[in-house]
C-alpha positions as CSV (number, residue, x, y, z in Angstrom):
1,M,0.0,0.0,0.0
2,K,1.4,3.4,-1.0
3,A,1.6,6.0,1.7
4,P,-0.6,9.1,1.3
5,K,1.0,12.5,0.6
6,I,0.1,14.5,3.7
7,T,0.1,18.3,3.2
8,Q,-2.3,19.4,6.0
9,W,-2.3,18.2,9.6
10,V,-3.2,19.2,13.1
11,L,-1.9,18.1,16.4
12,S,-4.0,16.3,19.0
13,P,-3.6,17.5,22.6
14,H,-1.8,14.2,23.3
15,A,0.6,14.7,20.4
16,L,1.4,18.3,21.5
17,A,2.2,17.1,25.0
18,R,4.5,14.3,23.6
19,I,6.3,16.7,21.3
20,Q,7.2,18.9,24.2
21,E,8.1,15.9,26.4
22,R,10.3,14.3,23.8
23,K,11.8,17.6,22.6
24,I,10.7,17.1,18.9
25,T,10.9,20.4,17.0
26,A,8.3,21.7,14.5
27,S,10.9,21.3,11.8
28,E,11.6,17.7,12.7
29,L,7.9,16.9,12.7
30,S,7.4,18.5,9.3
31,Q,10.3,16.6,7.8
32,L,9.1,13.4,9.4
33,I,5.6,13.8,7.8
34,E,6.7,15.1,4.5
35,T,9.7,12.8,3.8
36,P,9.5,9.8,6.1
37,D,12.1,7.0,6.0
38,V,9.5,4.5,7.3
39,E,5.8,4.2,6.3
40,I,3.7,1.6,8.2
41,P,0.0,1.3,7.4
42,Q,-2.1,0.4,10.5
43,G,-5.7,0.2,9.2
44,P,-7.0,3.7,8.9
45,K,-3.8,5.1,10.6
46,W,-0.3,5.4,9.3
47,I,3.0,5.4,11.3
48,F,5.7,7.6,9.7
49,G,9.2,7.4,11.0
50,K,12.5,9.2,10.3
51,T,16.0,9.1,11.6
52,F,17.6,12.5,12.4
53,V,21.4,12.7,12.5
54,A,21.4,15.4,15.2
55,R,19.3,13.3,17.6
56,S,20.8,10.5,19.7
57,D,17.6,8.6,20.0
58,N,16.6,5.9,17.6
59,L,13.8,6.6,15.1
60,V,11.3,9.4,15.6
61,A,7.8,8.4,14.6
62,A,4.3,9.9,14.4
63,V,0.9,8.2,14.2
64,L,-1.5,10.0,11.9
65,L,-5.2,9.4,11.2
66,E,-7.1,11.0,8.3
67,R,-10.1,13.2,9.0
68,K,-12.0,12.7,5.8
69,D,-14.7,15.2,6.7
70,K,-12.0,17.9,7.1
71,G,-9.6,16.9,4.4
72,L,-6.7,16.8,6.8
73,W,-4.8,14.5,9.0
74,V,-4.6,14.4,12.8
75,V,-1.2,13.6,14.5
76,L,-2.3,11.3,17.3
77,T,1.0,10.9,19.0
78,V,4.8,11.1,18.4
79,M,7.4,8.7,19.7
80,D,11.2,8.5,20.0
81,H,13.3,5.4,20.3
82,F,10.8,3.8,17.9
83,E,11.6,0.5,16.3
84,G,9.7,0.2,13.1
85,K,9.2,-3.3,11.9
Protein backbone atom coordinates (compact mmCIF):
# COMPACT_ATOMS: atom_id res chain seq x y z
CA MET A 1 0.00 0.00 0.00
CA LYS A 2 1.37 3.38 -1.00
CA ALA A 3 1.59 5.98 1.75
CA PRO A 4 -0.56 9.08 1.34
CA LYS A 5 1.00 12.46 0.60
CA ILE A 6 0.10 14.50 3.66
CA THR A 7 0.06 18.26 3.20
CA GLN A 8 -2.26 19.39 6.02
CA TRP A 9 -2.26 18.17 9.59
CA VAL A 10 -3.20 19.23 13.09
CA LEU A 11 -1.88 18.08 16.44
CA SER A 12 -4.05 16.30 18.98
CA PRO A 13 -3.61 17.52 22.57
CA HIS A 14 -1.84 14.22 23.32
CA ALA A 15 0.61 14.70 20.42
CA LEU A 16 1.36 18.27 21.50
CA ALA A 17 2.21 17.06 25.01
CA ARG A 18 4.46 14.27 23.64
CA ILE A 19 6.27 16.66 21.26
CA GLN A 20 7.16 18.89 24.19
CA GLU A 21 8.08 15.94 26.42
CA ARG A 22 10.28 14.33 23.77
CA LYS A 23 11.78 17.62 22.55
CA ILE A 24 10.74 17.11 18.93
CA THR A 25 10.91 20.37 16.98
CA ALA A 26 8.29 21.66 14.55
CA SER A 27 10.89 21.32 11.78
CA GLU A 28 11.58 17.68 12.67
CA LEU A 29 7.86 16.89 12.72
CA SER A 30 7.37 18.53 9.31
CA GLN A 31 10.29 16.60 7.83
CA LEU A 32 9.06 13.36 9.37
CA ILE A 33 5.59 13.76 7.82
CA GLU A 34 6.72 15.14 4.45
CA THR A 35 9.69 12.82 3.82
CA PRO A 36 9.48 9.76 6.09
CA ASP A 37 12.10 7.00 6.03
CA VAL A 38 9.55 4.46 7.29
CA GLU A 39 5.85 4.18 6.34
CA ILE A 40 3.73 1.59 8.16
CA PRO A 41 -0.02 1.25 7.43
CA GLN A 42 -2.13 0.44 10.51
CA GLY A 43 -5.69 0.17 9.20
CA PRO A 44 -6.98 3.75 8.89
CA LYS A 45 -3.84 5.08 10.60
CA TRP A 46 -0.28 5.44 9.35
CA ILE A 47 2.97 5.42 11.29
CA PHE A 48 5.69 7.56 9.72
CA GLY A 49 9.24 7.39 11.03
CA LYS A 50 12.46 9.23 10.33
CA THR A 51 16.03 9.15 11.60
CA PHE A 52 17.62 12.50 12.39
CA VAL A 53 21.42 12.67 12.50
CA ALA A 54 21.37 15.40 15.16
CA ARG A 55 19.28 13.27 17.55
CA SER A 56 20.82 10.53 19.68
CA ASP A 57 17.57 8.58 19.98
CA ASN A 58 16.64 5.86 17.56
CA LEU A 59 13.83 6.57 15.09
CA VAL A 60 11.33 9.40 15.65
CA ALA A 61 7.80 8.42 14.62
CA ALA A 62 4.31 9.89 14.40
CA VAL A 63 0.92 8.19 14.19
CA LEU A 64 -1.53 9.96 11.89
CA LEU A 65 -5.23 9.44 11.21
CA GLU A 66 -7.11 10.98 8.29
CA ARG A 67 -10.12 13.17 9.03
CA LYS A 68 -12.04 12.65 5.79
CA ASP A 69 -14.69 15.19 6.72
CA LYS A 70 -12.03 17.88 7.13
CA GLY A 71 -9.58 16.92 4.38
CA LEU A 72 -6.68 16.82 6.79
CA TRP A 73 -4.76 14.46 9.05
CA VAL A 74 -4.57 14.39 12.85
CA VAL A 75 -1.24 13.62 14.50
CA LEU A 76 -2.35 11.32 17.33
CA THR A 77 1.03 10.87 19.01
CA VAL A 78 4.77 11.09 18.45
CA MET A 79 7.42 8.70 19.69
CA ASP A 80 11.17 8.55 19.99
CA HIS A 81 13.26 5.38 20.28
CA PHE A 82 10.75 3.81 17.86
CA GLU A 83 11.62 0.45 16.32
CA GLY A 84 9.69 0.23 13.05
CA LYS A 85 9.24 -3.32 11.85
